[in-house]
N, C-alpha and C positions, 0 to 999 in steps of 0.2 A: 504494500500499500504506499503511495507516495505521500509527501508532505501535505499536498493540497487536500487530498482525501481525508487524512487524519484531522486537519484543521476543520473541514467541514463537518466531520462526525462530532467533533468536540463542540462546535457551535450548535449543532442540532440537539445534542444532549443537554447542553447549558440552557437552551430555550425551553426544553421540555420541563427541566427542574424548575426554572423561573415560572413556568406556567402553573405548576403545582403550588409553588409558593404563593403566587397571586390568588389562586383559588382558596388557599387555606386563610388568607387574610380577608378575602371577599366574604366568606361565610360567617365571619366572627360576629357581625351585628346580631345574629340569631341569638347570641347570648343574653340580650335584653329580654327576649321572650321567656327564657328559663326563670328569670326573676319573677315575672308575673305569674307563671305556672306555679312556682313554689310559694310565692306570697298568697295566692289564692287559697291555699290549703292551711295556712296558719291559724292557730286558735289563740284567742286572746287579743286580737287586733294587731294590724301591722300597717305602718304609714311609710310610704315611699319618701315622704318629705322629712319625716322626723326619725326614722329608724335606719340604721346602718344596713348595708348589704350583708354584712358578716352575720347579722342576726338570723337570716335565712338558713345559715349553715350550722347553727347551734344544734348540738346532738341531744342534750338533755331537754327534758319537758317539766313544766310546772303547771300548777293550776292557773297561773297568771298568763303564761305564754308557752306555746309549742310550735315547732316547725316540723311536721311529720315528714316533709319531703326534703329534709336536710341533706340526705345522700345525693339528691338530684343537684342541689345547689353547689356542694363541695365537688361533685364530679364535674359540674359545669366549670368551676374555677380551673380545675386541672385540664379538662378537654380543651377548653378555649385558650388556656395557657400553652398548652403543647402546640396548638395551631399557630399561635403568635411566634413562639420561639422557633418552630420548625419553618414556618412560612418566611420569616425574616432572614433565617439562615440561608434558605434557598434563593432569596432575592438580595444576597450580598452585594452583588455587582451594581444594580440599579439603586438600592438603597444607600450604598456606601458603608464603609466599615464601622463608622461611629454610629450612624442611625440604626444599622442592622444589629450592632452589639447591644446597644441600649434596649432595643425591642426584644432581643433574646433574653436579656437579663429580666425584663418586664414579664416575659412568658413564664420563666422559671419561677418568678416571684408568685405569680398567679397559681402555679402548680403547688408551691410550698403552702400558700394560703388555703388551699383546699385540703391540704393534709394536716393542717393545724387549726381546727375549729375554734372560734372565739371563746366558747365557754369551757373548753377543755384546758387551755392554757393561753390567757390573754396576752401575756408577754411575748410568747413564741409567735402568736398570730400577728402581733404588731410588727415584729421583727420580720417575719415572712412577707407581710404586705407592704411594708415602707418602700422597698425599691420599685414597686409598681407605680406608686404616685409620684416618685422622683424621677425615674428614668423615661417614662412615657412622654410627658410634656417636653422634656429636653430632646428627645428622639425626633418629635414632630418639628421642633424649631430647627434642629440641625438639618432634617430633610428638606424643610422649607428653604432654608438658605442654599442648600445644594441644587434646588430645582428652580431658582429664581430666573435663570436665563433660559433654561430649557422648556419649563412649563410655568410661566409666571402667575397664571391664574390659580392653579393647584398649589403653587408655592405660597400665595397669600392666604389661601384657606388654611393650609397646614400651619403657617406662622400664627395666624389668629387662633386657631384651635389649640395650638401649644401654649399660647399666652393665657387663654381662658382657662384651659385645664390646670395649669400651673397656679394660677390665682385661686381656683376653686379647691385645689389640694391644700394650699396654705390655710385658706379659710376654714376648710373641713377640720384640719388638725386644731386650729385655734377655737373653733366653735365648741369643742367638747360634746356635751350631750344637749345641745341646744335644740329647739324645735325644728330647725332647718338643717341639721347636720346630715341627714339622710340625702336631702336634695343636693347639698354641696358636694357630698360624696359622689353622687351619680353625675354631677356636672364635671367632676374631675376625671371620670371613667368613661362614660358613654360617648362622648364626642370623639375620643380616640379610636373607638371602634369604627366610626363612620369616616374618620380621616384616613386611617390605614386601608379601609376598604375602597375608598375613592382612589388612592394611589395605586392599589392592586388593579382596579378597573382600567386604569389608564395603561398599565402594563398589558393586560389581556387585549385591550383594543388595538394597541400597537402591534401585538403578535398576530392578531387577526387580519390586520392590513398588510 
């Protein structure tokens, strides 16, 4: 096989892997649906505005509150974390090493969060979840800067999303158990799902053309 053929095969393989990576990021917004599915089964009342996401993954039950589908929530943390880490690794070239690395760390943090439910060990849960809130906004900002010339519109969206989620993450930590802490937490997390999915869609669209 000559050098030209080897290079062609490498490019084809790389394109296929990137396509799988893009698909992994593209399906991640489905995570939001799992929160609603789990919250619908809670007993004792659950508020998306006032209660943290982590409460949906609490294993223990009491008269005041119970999340019977906690296994679904914790499994969701792990499944969508694997999709983020794996998809970002496969998209290393278009994402760039810094953004890809930060998103891989975020994905692994999500997996660790699912393995450490809040009511089993609060300190371990906080340690597991912290990288997710720190690394994701930075990754979006880094990616936005990287795409300013190539995809200016998407770059602006990613930069804005990174700024909003960073501010929301800081506000969430500072808010403690305030009546809006759950809303702030989701503002720090949900937009990232949409921002990375938007980037993934542009990669698939380019491959299609």
